[in-house]
C-alpha positions in Angstrom: -7.9 24.0 2.6 -9.1 22.6 -0.6 -10.8 23.3 -3.9 -14.6 23.5 -4.7 -16.2 20.2 -5.8 -18.6 20.6 -8.7 -20.9 17.6 -8.3 -21.5 15.9 -11.7 -25.2 15.1 -12.4 -26.6 11.8 -13.0 -27.6 11.3 -16.6 -29.3 8.0 -16.4 -28.9 4.6 -14.8 -25.7 2.9 -16.0 -25.8 -0.9 -16.4 -23.1 -3.0 -14.4 -22.3 -6.2 -16.1 -20.1 -8.9 -14.7 -18.4 -11.5 -17.1 -20.9 -14.1 -16.0 -23.6 -12.2 -17.7 -24.2 -12.0 -21.4 -23.4 -8.6 -22.8 -26.2 -7.4 -25.1 -24.9 -4.3 -27.1 -26.7 -2.5 -29.9 -25.7 -4.0 -33.3 -24.2 -0.7 -34.3 -21.2 -1.2 -32.0 -19.5 0.4 -29.1 -16.8 2.8 -27.9 -14.6 1.2 -25.3 -12.0 2.1 -22.7 -10.3 -0.5 -20.6 -8.3 -0.3 -17.3 -8.4 -0.4 -13.4 -9.8 3.1 -13.2 -8.8 2.9 -9.4 -10.2 6.2 -7.9 -11.7 7.4 -11.1 -9.4 10.4 -11.0 -9.3 13.4 -13.4 -7.0 11.5 -15.9 -9.6 8.7 -15.9 -12.3 11.3 -16.5 -10.5 12.5 -19.8 -10.8 8.9 -21.1 -14.4 8.4 -19.9 -15.4 11.8 -21.4 -14.0 10.9 -24.8 -15.7 7.6 -24.8 -19.1 9.2 -24.1 -18.5 12.0 -26.5 -17.5 9.8 -29.3 -20.3 7.3 -28.7 -22.9 10.1 -28.8 -21.2 11.5 -32.1 -21.1 8.2 -33.8 -24.5 6.7 -32.5 -22.6 4.1 -30.6 -22.8 2.5 -27.0 -20.4 3.8 -24.4 -18.6 1.0 -22.6 -16.0 1.1 -19.7 -14.3 -2.2 -18.9 -12.6 -2.6 -15.5 -11.3 -5.5 -13.5 -11.7 -7.2 -10.2 -9.4 -7.5 -8.3 -6.9 -4.9 -9.3 -4.6 -6.3 -11.9 -1.5 -5.9 -9.7 -3.1 -8.0 -7.0 -2.8 -11.0 -9.5 0.4 -10.0 -11.4 2.3 -9.6 -8.2 0.9 -12.3 -5.9 1.6 -12.0 -2.3 2.0 -8.2 -2.4 -0.8 -6.2 -0.9 -2.6 -3.9 -3.5 -4.4 -1.1 -1.6 -7.3 0.4 -3.7 -8.8 3.8 -3.8 -12.2 2.4 -5.1 -14.1 -0.7 -4.4 -16.2 -1.9 -7.3 -19.3 -0.4 -5.8 -17.5 3.1 -5.4 -16.1 2.8 -8.9 -19.6 2.1 -10.2 -20.9 5.3 -8.5 -18.1 7.5 -9.8 -18.1 6.1 -13.4 -21.8 6.3 -13.5 -21.7 10.2 -13.0 -20.4 10.5 -16.6 -23.3 9.1 -18.4 -21.7 6.0 -19.4 -24.0 3.2 -20.9 -22.3 0.1 -19.5 -19.7 -0.5 -17.0 -18.3 -4.1 -17.5 -16.2 -5.8 -14.7 -14.1 -8.7 -15.7 -12.7 -11.0 -13.1 -8.9 -10.7 -13.4 -7.4 -14.2 -13.0 -4.0 -15.7 -14.0 -5.8 -17.3 -16.9 -7.1 -13.9 -18.2 -3.7 -12.3 -17.6 -2.1 -14.9 -19.8 -4.2 -13.8 -22.8 -2.0 -12.1 -25.6 -2.9 -8.7 -26.8 -4.3 -10.1 -29.9 -6.4 -12.7 -28.0 -7.8 -10.0 -25.8 -8.8 -7.8 -28.8 -10.4 -10.7 -30.6 -12.3 -12.3 -27.6 -13.5 -9.2 -25.9 -13.2 -6.0 -28.0 -14.5 -7.7 -31.2 -16.6 -10.7 -30.1 -18.0 -9.4 -26.8 -18.2 -5.6 -27.1 -18.5 -5.1 -30.9 -16.1 -2.3 -30.5 -15.7 0.3 -33.2 -13.6 2.7 -31.3 -11.1 2.1 -28.4 -10.0 5.0 -26.3 -6.7 4.3 -24.7 -4.7 6.3 -22.3 -1.1 7.4 -22.9 1.2 4.7 -21.9 -1.5 2.0 -21.3 -0.4 -1.6 -21.9 -2.5 -4.8 -21.9 -2.0 -8.5 -22.7 0.7 -11.0 -21.6 4.0 -9.5 -21.1 2.5 -5.9 -21.9 2.3 -7.0 -25.5 -0.4 -4.4 -26.1 1.9 -1.5 -26.0 2.1 1.7 -28.0 3.6 0.0 -31.1 0.7 -2.6 -31.0 -1.9 0.1 -30.8 -0.3 2.0 -33.6 -0.1 -1.0 -35.8 -3.8 -1.9 -34.9 -5.3 1.3 -36.0 -8.0 0.5 -38.6 -7.7 -3.3 -38.2 -10.7 -5.3 -37.4 -12.8 -2.2 -37.9 -11.6 -0.7 -34.6 -10.2 3.0 -34.5 -7.7 3.5 -31.7 -8.0 6.9 -30.1 -5.2 7.9 -27.7 -5.8 10.4 -24.9 -2.9 12.2 -23.3 -2.1 11.9 -19.6 -3.2 14.6 -17.3 -0.5 16.5 -15.4 -0.7 18.7 -12.2 2.4 20.7 -11.1 4.3 19.0 -14.0 3.5 15.5 -12.5 1.3 12.9 -14.0 -1.9 12.4 -12.3 -1.9 8.7 -11.1 -3.7 6.4 -8.7 -0.4 5.7 -7.1 0.3 9.3 -6.2 -3.2 9.7 -4.9 -3.0 6.8 -2.7 0.2 8.3 -1.1 -1.5 11.6 -0.6 -4.5 9.9 1.4 -2.3 7.6 3.5 -0.1 10.8 4.5 -3.3 12.9 5.2 -2.8 15.2 2.2 -6.5 15.1 1.3 -6.4 18.5 -0.4 -3.8 17.2 -2.9 -5.6 14.0 -3.4 -9.0 15.8 -4.1 -7.2 18.0 -6.6 -6.0 15.1 -8.5 -9.3 13.1 -8.2 -11.4 16.0 -9.3 -13.9 15.0 -6.6 -13.9 14.3 -2.8 -12.6 11.0 -1.9 -15.5 8.5 -1.7 -16.1 5.8 0.8 -19.2 3.6 0.9 -20.1 2.2 4.2 -23.0 0.9 6.2 -24.6 2.6 9.1 -24.3 0.7 12.5 -25.0 1.4 16.1 -22.6 3.4 18.2 -22.0 3.5 21.8 -23.5 7.1 22.3 -20.3 8.8 23.5 -20.9 11.7 21.1 -24.4 12.2 22.4 -23.0 12.3 26.0 -20.7 15.2 25.2 -23.2 17.2 23.2 -22.2 16.1 19.7 -24.4 13.2 18.5 -22.9 11.1 15.6 -24.0 8.4 13.3 -21.5 5.4 13.1 -20.4 3.6 10.1 -18.8 -0.1 9.7 -15.2 -0.9 9.0 -14.2 -0.9 5.3 -12.4 -3.6 3.4 -8.8 -4.2 4.5 -7.4 -3.2 1.2 -9.2 0.1 0.9 -6.9 3.1 1.2 -7.8 5.1 4.4 -6.5 8.5 5.7 -4.8 8.8 9.1 -7.1 9.1 12.2 -8.4 12.4 12.7 -11.2 15.0 11.9 -12.3 15.6 8.3 -14.6 18.1 6.7 -17.1 15.7 4.9 -20.5 15.0 3.4 -22.7 12.0 4.0 -25.1 11.3 0.9 -27.9 8.9 1.2 -30.5 8.6 -1.7 -31.5 12.2 -2.5 -30.3 13.7 0.7 -26.9 15.1 1.4 -25.5 16.6 4.7 -22.4 18.5 5.6 -20.5 17.7 8.8 -17.5 16.5 10.8 -16.2 13.0 10.0 -14.1 11.4 12.7 -11.9 8.4 11.9 -10.1 6.7 14.7 -10.2 4.5 17.8 -11.3 7.3 20.3 -8.1 7.3 22.5 -9.7 9.8 25.1 -12.2 7.1 26.1 -9.8 4.1 26.4 -9.7 3.2 22.7 -12.0 1.3 20.5 -11.6 -0.3 17.2 -11.0 2.1 14.3 -14.2 3.3 12.9 -16.0 6.2 11.3 -18.5 8.4 12.9 -20.3 11.5 11.4 -21.8 14.6 13.3 -24.3 16.2 11.0 -24.8 19.8 10.8 -28.3 21.4 10.6 -30.0 18.0 11.6 -33.7 18.0 10.5 -34.7 14.5 11.6 -33.7 12.7 8.4 -30.6 10.5 8.3 -29.5 7.2 6.8 -31.3 4.4 8.6 -29.4 1.7 10.4 -28.3 -1.1 8.1 -28.4 1.4 5.1 -25.3 2.2 3.0 -24.3 5.8 2.6 -21.7 7.7 0.6 -19.0 9.5 2.8 -17.3 12.2 0.8 -14.0 13.4 2.2 -13.1 17.1 1.3 -10.2 18.0 3.7 -8.4 17.1 6.8 -9.0 19.4 9.9 -6.4 17.9 12.4 -5.0 14.5 13.2 -6.4 12.4 16.1 -5.2 12.9 19.7 -6.0 11.9 23.2 -7.5 14.6 25.5 -7.3 14.6 29.3 -11.1 14.5 29.7 -14.4 14.7 27.9 -14.6 18.5 28.5 -11.3 19.1 26.8 -12.5 17.0 23.9 -15.7 18.7 23.6 -14.1 22.1 23.4 -11.8 20.8 20.6 -14.8 19.4 18.7 -16.4 22.9 18.9 -13.3 24.4 17.2 -13.3 21.7 14.7 -16.8 22.3 13.6 -16.2 26.0 13.4 -13.2 25.2 11.0 -15.3 22.8 8.8 -18.2 25.3 8.6 -15.8 28.0 7.5 -14.2 25.5 5.0 -17.6 24.8 3.3 -18.6 28.5 3.4 -15.3 29.2 1.4 -16.1 26.4 -1.0 -19.5 27.8 -1.6 -18.2 31.3 -2.4 -15.7 29.8 -4.9 -18.6 27.9 -6.6 -20.6 31.0 -7.1 
């Protein structure tokens, strides 16, 4: 049903900086990579690892620059731009790599109008004191995509910035991309999405009160609030997942849907913990929901007894999935 996820370790606390804050970097300079980094997938991971590796080797500061909102939301106004990662989720995922600074620049029409040369001067040189710039294959930037492959080649060595190009990552002869991952999640192909992401699909949500239907049928759950409307969500159904809060992590069954068996509700998330030991995210607290694989799509049952029987089967399938994942990690 999926591939084992080797959880990265937190190296230290990464600092998040918005463009309204003054960026103070060591005088020695920095190694920078720039992009949307939506989903922080395995291809992004190659870039970020290169940034961190070069920075450590050269004694420089590692800097990842991203944008809010997604650049396409501004470049194609009026068109919805679904995202894999909110800024908060992106911060968690990028922070796992040991990056020193994550800088978020508000992407506005005025910013989009900057030429490639203007972006390099105002941001890479004046703001980040960049010494190395790690770029993904095919990456462009600046007005009318002026910062293309030719620009990057001609800029090598200029302004004391050395441009490093990182090749795209492929899987099954296809380039790993955020666009492809979005399609996988929307279609319920969570295994394919996780394989390209290199980690379970992350959703950060706040715990809220439920209506206790799960408790009434023998499977108590904790409920989570709705996510931003532009967040890419999987189809309603049952998923093998983990909930992470502070230093605690629980495996369990994650339900997403509108509870058709009980006359429908607004779509929401609720999580049934395995091996409950009296510790769980408190009401009002945010937790990380990690989706590993889909077990089944949502459906309406004739009554609560039939639903309860199905949940029992779902839980058995999820426990088997995690037992297989554990064996593959050993």
